[in-house]
C-alpha positions as CSV (number, residue, x, y, z in Angstrom):
1,M,128.4,150.4,75.1
2,L,125.2,148.6,74.3
3,V,123.6,148.7,71.0
4,R,121.4,146.1,69.5
5,A,122.3,144.2,67.1
6,M,120.1,141.4,65.1
7,P,115.6,142.0,64.9
8,A,113.5,139.9,67.5
9,D,112.0,138.2,64.0
10,R,115.1,136.4,62.9
11,I,116.2,135.2,66.5
12,P,115.1,131.4,66.9
13,P,113.0,131.1,69.7
14,E,115.8,128.4,71.3
15,L,118.2,131.4,71.4
16,H,116.1,133.4,73.8
17,G,117.9,134.2,77.8
18,R,121.1,132.6,76.1
19,T,124.6,134.4,75.7
20,V,127.5,134.5,73.5
21,H,131.2,135.9,74.3
22,L,132.9,136.4,71.5
23,H,136.5,137.3,71.6
24,G,139.1,138.8,69.0
25,T,142.1,137.2,70.7
26,D,144.4,139.8,68.2
27,T,143.5,143.1,69.1
28,D,142.9,144.8,72.9
29,D,139.3,145.4,73.3
30,A,137.3,142.7,70.8
31,E,135.7,141.4,73.7
32,W,131.9,141.1,73.1
33,L,128.4,139.9,75.0
34,L,125.8,138.8,72.8
35,R,122.4,137.9,75.0
36,F,119.2,137.3,72.7
37,G,115.9,137.8,74.1
38,P,112.2,137.6,72.5
39,E,112.7,141.4,72.0
40,G,116.1,141.2,69.6
41,V,119.8,140.3,71.0
42,T,122.1,143.1,72.8
43,V,125.8,143.3,72.8
44,E,127.5,144.4,75.3
45,A,131.5,145.5,75.0
46,G,134.1,143.8,77.5
47,H,134.4,140.4,78.6
48,A,131.7,138.6,80.2
49,K,130.7,135.0,81.0
50,G,128.6,133.7,78.8
51,D,126.8,129.7,77.6
52,V,129.7,129.9,75.2
53,A,132.6,131.2,74.2
54,V,133.7,131.7,71.0
55,R,137.4,132.8,70.1
56,G,139.5,133.9,67.4
57,T,141.2,136.5,65.2
58,A,138.6,139.5,64.4
59,Q,138.9,138.0,60.5
60,E,138.4,134.7,61.5
61,L,135.1,136.0,63.5
62,L,133.5,137.9,61.1
63,L,133.9,135.6,57.8
64,T,132.7,132.8,60.1
65,M,129.7,135.3,60.8
66,W,129.7,135.9,56.6
67,R,129.1,132.0,56.6
68,R,132.8,131.8,54.9
69,R,134.5,129.8,57.3
70,P,133.2,127.2,59.8
71,L,132.4,127.3,63.4
72,A,135.1,124.9,63.7
73,A,137.9,127.5,62.8
74,L,137.5,129.2,65.7
75,E,137.5,128.0,69.4
76,V,134.6,127.0,71.0
77,F,134.3,126.4,75.0
78,G,130.9,125.6,75.8
79,D,127.5,125.1,74.8
80,V,128.7,124.5,70.4
81,T,124.6,123.8,69.7
82,V,124.4,128.2,70.4
83,A,127.4,129.3,68.4
84,Q,126.0,127.5,65.6
85,R,122.3,128.7,66.0
86,L,124.0,132.1,66.0
87,V,125.8,131.5,63.0
88,D,122.3,129.6,61.2
89,A,120.5,132.6,62.1
90,A,123.4,135.9,60.9
91,R,123.1,137.7,58.3
92,I,125.7,139.8,57.7
């Protein structure tokens, strides 16, 4: 499944062309690949390699996107600056 998740005007230009793999560790089928571009971000369900992988429980992932928990509360592999820019740009 592929969906639009964030309007293009909210994506910082430094995220264009970058990818983030989100992995919920507490449930099956909780993996997504986010692809950022000038037209917006798309989300594809499933396992895929990204510029950065962010792992944690579904609750921890959501709380981090809501800025209720720091990114440091999750496991982050790869380019941490990409993950931090996503958190900074996210508004849920």
